[in-house]
C-alpha positions, 0 to 999 in steps of 0.5 A: 529623544532630545526634549526641550521644555518651554515654560511660561512665567505668569500664572504658570511658574508663579501663581499670579500675574506679576504686573497685577502684584506690581500694581498692588505695590505702586497703587497702595495709596491711590484712592482708586486702587481697586478700580485701577487694579481691576482694569489692569487685570481685565487688560491682562486677560484680554491679552492672554486670550488674544483678544487684543495685541500684547503690544496694546496690552503692555502699553495700557498696563504700564501707563496705569501702573505708575511704577519705578525701578525702585518698586521692582525689588519689592515685587521680586520679594512678593513673587518669591512667595508666590511660586506655584506650589507644584513647581516648588515641590518639584525643584529637583526636575529643574535642577536635573534638566536645567539644560533643557528648560527655557522660559519664554514670557511676555513678562519682564526679565527684570523680575523673571530672572531673579525668580527662576534663578532659584530653580537653576534656570540661567538668565541666558535661557530666559526670553522676555521683555525689558522695561524702559525708564525715563531720567527719574527711573519711572517705567515708561515703556518697553523695548518695542523691538523685542518680538515678545512685545508684539502679537504672536511674539512667542512664535517668532522667539521660539522659531529663532531659537532653532531648538533641536528635538521635541519642543513642549510648551507649558503655559496658561494662555492662548498665546502659549498655545499658538506656538503649537498651532504654528507648528513650532511646538510639538506638544502644548500643555495647558497649565491650569493649577492657578487659572483655567482658560477655556480658549486655552484648554480646549486647544491643548494636547494635554491639560496639566492641573499641576506640574506633577501631571506634566512630569507624570505624562513625560515619565520624568522625576517628580516629588509624588509618584502619582499626581493628586489630580488623578486620585478621585474622591467620590462624596455622597451629597449629604456629606458636609461641603467642607470635606469637598473643599478640603480635598479640592484645595489639596488638588484631588479630583472631587465628585459628588453623587446623590445619596438617593442613587441606586446601588448599581448607579453607585457601583458604576461610579466606583470603578475609578474611585480612590476615596469614598465619603459617606454620611447616611448611605450604607456601604454594601458588600457589592460596592466594596467588591466593585471598588478595586482602586478604593484606598479609603472610606470616610464615614462622616456620620456621628452615628454608631455603625458596625464596620465589617472590618474583615471585608475592608481588610481583605480589600486593603481599604482603610476606614476612618470614622468621624470622632471629633470633627469633620476637619480632623477626620478629613485630615486623617484621610489626607495624611493617609493618602499623602504620607501613608499614615493610618493614625485615626483608622478604625480597621487598620493598625495605626502607624506613622512614619516621619517624612524623609527627603530624597526617598521613595515610600512604599506602602505594602498591605498584606495578609498577616502570615509567616514569611511575607516580611521576610520575602519583602526584605529579601527582594529589597536586599537583592535589589541593593536598595538602601532602606532609610526607614521602615515601620511594620504594624500588624493585627491578627489578620493583616500587616501594614509596612511602610518602607522608605528607600533611596531614590535610585532603584531598579523599576522592576523592584515594584513589580516584584514587591507587588507579586509577593504571596499574600499581598493585598495592596501595594502603592508607591507614595512618592 
């Protein structure tokens, strides 16, 4: 089925509201800079949430900006540094599906077009406002005949495009959602990577904390196979708060549980947990057997403890123990989740493979017994997959192999690799 992907610009394709950044530039020497910028931000939010009309919002902000045409190159330079992180890492999607992608924004073409051009979105698929200038090139207004300068302008703009097939709208504001409410868009994704607005999320068909989630739901090519927001981190509440902060900043879903919880309460929580962090709570056999999705455990206590390596290996769980610092221990876990590296693990062979571009990385944990690697490589060979890199390390009981292959491969390959006799855990990393 034909699909059309309609993106907002401010706080969606970029991490910021462009006019707020323009204000930082134009008001740099204004003694009331902070107060004026805050007023602009407040007006922006009122417009985004539909509390005032876009026309009123634009008029008030432009009057406060005191900007000129010569300020725009500086703005563009700054915006190029502020593209949303998941947009940046999924540039391939924009290149491959450029003919299906549109930008509809209440922002301005003068700064939007140069930014999205880097993502293979041509000017003729950008619908936005345009500035008006006086004889001294001072920005004094905008084209008031443009539908996007008016209330619910995105509805009229999208209707006028008469796009065939399904229309999916991706944006952070209520003004994006109304295209779905009006029946013009078929699906609305509330984009919350940069800002989350209650009025937007409560009406959305889907909430996308990043572009990876949007691409995952649509089964589209993406830089990582499984969105980070779907990887759940559970920390006992006596683990240092810096750990939760590091995981959250990486985009993972983080939750805490009381260290005084009963074993059953903990087990009930572990069903969908991928990483468990502990400080004083002893991890029991019952917890481990209840944790089918668990990939790693981080012990953030400096106390010496006996690790049941055999049990963890049997379940394919990599254990990291605090050695020097909380930050480094958390980083080791992040490297394992993000890249497959086991450097710093105390129960697994320590291996690291450099990242290669335009590849998929398969992580395979298996029992160390004859024939497993031969079967893995036999399956890869039969699938005619081009292996760009491979690294295997073993100990007396397990083997851990990281394999990078070219992006083009038959999806049935994954199921075959999961079915190899002796497999403990298999993961497609990106």
